[in-house]
C-alpha positions, 0 to 999 in steps of 0.5 A: 499500499502506498504511503498516500493511501496508507495516510488516507486510511489512518485519517479516515479512522482518526477522531475527530472525523475529518472534513477535507477528504476529496472524493476522488482520493476516497474512490482511488483508496477504495479501488487500491483496496479491491473494492468495486465502485459502481454507479447506481442512481443519480449521485449514489455509488455501490461500493462492494468489498470483501463481501460487504456492500453499501451505497455512498452519495457523491458530494454535489456541489464540493469535491469534499466529503462531509463528515457523515459520509466519512463516517459511514466509509469508516463503518463500511471499512471496518465491517469489511475487515479493513483498518490502519492496523491492517496495513500497519504491519505490512508497512513496518515489514 
């Protein structure tokens, strides 16, 4: 995992929730993790990873993701078995 993706993953799991993550960065991370990101209805995207699926809403007027979306992504990744600690050991080896 690249440093950029690992740093973004750590940012998603930090408290307080960040408000400066761009949609394209988030989409790049999900693709890097092996998720399928498929357009759904309107600005919604179906994301599937490790047999877990969810729908995310693309930001309309700004490329920055809302804190609610970041919280939803954090919960999705946790249910899919992805966290910074999952990749922390890999990064240090």
